[in-house]
C-alpha positions in Angstrom: 322.4 -93.2 241.5 324.0 -92.2 238.2 323.7 -88.6 236.9 321.1 -88.4 234.2 322.9 -85.6 232.4 326.1 -85.9 230.3 329.2 -84.2 231.8 328.8 -81.3 229.2 325.1 -80.8 230.1 325.9 -80.8 233.8 328.8 -78.4 233.3 326.5 -76.0 231.4 323.8 -76.2 234.1 326.3 -75.5 236.8 327.7 -72.5 234.8 324.3 -70.9 234.8 324.2 -70.6 238.6 324.9 -67.1 239.6 326.2 -65.5 242.8 324.7 -62.0 242.2 321.1 -60.9 241.3 319.7 -64.4 241.9 315.9 -64.8 241.7 315.5 -64.8 245.5 317.7 -61.7 245.8 315.6 -59.8 243.3 312.4 -60.8 244.9 313.7 -59.8 248.3 314.8 -56.4 247.1 311.3 -55.9 245.6 309.8 -56.8 248.9 312.0 -54.3 250.8 311.1 -51.6 248.3 307.4 -52.3 248.5 307.6 -52.2 252.3 309.2 -48.8 252.1 312.6 -50.1 253.3 315.2 -48.1 251.4 318.7 -46.8 251.8 320.5 -50.1 251.3 323.4 -51.0 249.0 323.8 -54.1 246.9 327.2 -55.6 245.9 328.9 -53.6 248.7 332.5 -54.5 249.2 332.4 -56.2 252.6 333.6 -59.5 254.1 331.3 -62.3 252.8 329.8 -60.3 250.0 326.4 -59.6 251.7 323.4 -59.3 249.5 322.0 -56.2 251.2 324.0 -53.7 253.3 322.5 -50.9 255.4 325.8 -48.9 255.9 324.5 -46.3 258.4 322.7 -48.9 260.5 325.6 -51.5 260.2 323.2 -54.2 259.2 324.0 -56.9 256.6 321.6 -59.4 255.1 322.6 -62.6 253.4 320.1 -64.6 251.4 321.1 -68.2 251.7 320.1 -70.8 249.1 318.5 -73.8 250.8 320.7 -76.3 249.0 324.0 -74.4 249.1 323.8 -73.6 252.8 321.9 -76.7 254.0 318.6 -75.3 255.2 317.3 -77.3 258.2 313.8 -77.3 256.8 314.1 -78.2 253.1 317.6 -79.5 252.4 317.7 -82.8 250.5 321.0 -84.6 250.3 322.1 -85.0 246.7 321.8 -88.5 245.2 324.9 -88.2 243.0 328.4 -87.3 244.1 327.2 -87.1 247.6 330.6 -87.0 249.2 331.7 -84.1 247.0 328.6 -82.1 247.5 328.4 -82.6 251.3 332.0 -81.5 251.7 331.3 -78.4 249.5 328.1 -77.6 251.5 329.8 -78.1 254.8 332.6 -75.7 253.8 329.9 -73.1 252.9 328.4 -73.5 256.4 331.8 -73.2 258.1 332.6 -70.1 256.1 329.2 -68.6 256.9 330.0 -69.0 260.7 333.4 -67.4 260.4 332.0 -64.5 258.4 329.1 -64.0 260.9 331.6 -63.9 263.8 334.0 -61.5 262.1 331.2 -59.1 261.0 329.6 -59.2 264.4 333.0 -58.5 266.0 333.4 -55.5 263.7 330.0 -54.2 265.0 327.7 -55.3 262.2 324.3 -56.9 262.8 324.1 -60.0 260.6 320.8 -61.3 259.3 320.5 -64.5 257.3 317.3 -65.3 255.4 316.6 -68.7 253.8 315.5 -68.8 250.2 312.3 -70.6 251.2 311.4 -67.9 253.7 311.3 -65.3 250.9 309.0 -67.6 248.9 306.7 -68.8 251.6 306.7 -66.3 254.5 307.9 -62.9 253.1 305.7 -60.8 255.4 307.4 -62.3 258.5 310.8 -61.7 257.0 310.1 -58.1 256.3 308.6 -57.6 259.8 311.8 -59.1 261.3 314.0 -56.8 259.2 312.0 -53.7 260.3 312.4 -54.7 263.9 316.1 -55.1 263.5 316.3 -51.7 261.8 314.4 -50.0 264.7 316.6 -51.7 267.3 319.7 -50.2 265.6 318.6 -46.6 265.7 
């Protein structure tokens, strides 16, 4: 399939994708706050740049985009430049595994939340986070 956008349009669209304060991240922080879960840091300087860090409890949370990290539930392979995108996405997955292993080795509890979980099942995600926080006391 041929890309329906011009190279300039595609470049503009891709330039609008952000790594910080994404929609799912903001929604997740609002969910944490409304559930009374406080005391976290955002944009904390730590390996892998976690989205949420609970320093005292040594818990990090990553909010993974379903496309960028190949969600097993809702990932759809791109129709254009498939080889490029699959290589890029696989490198994201490989990097995530390395980061998880290193953080866990350093004593951190790593939680990864899929973008669709925040949208469709936020109460279960919050419940899981609360359980992890209670375990680490």
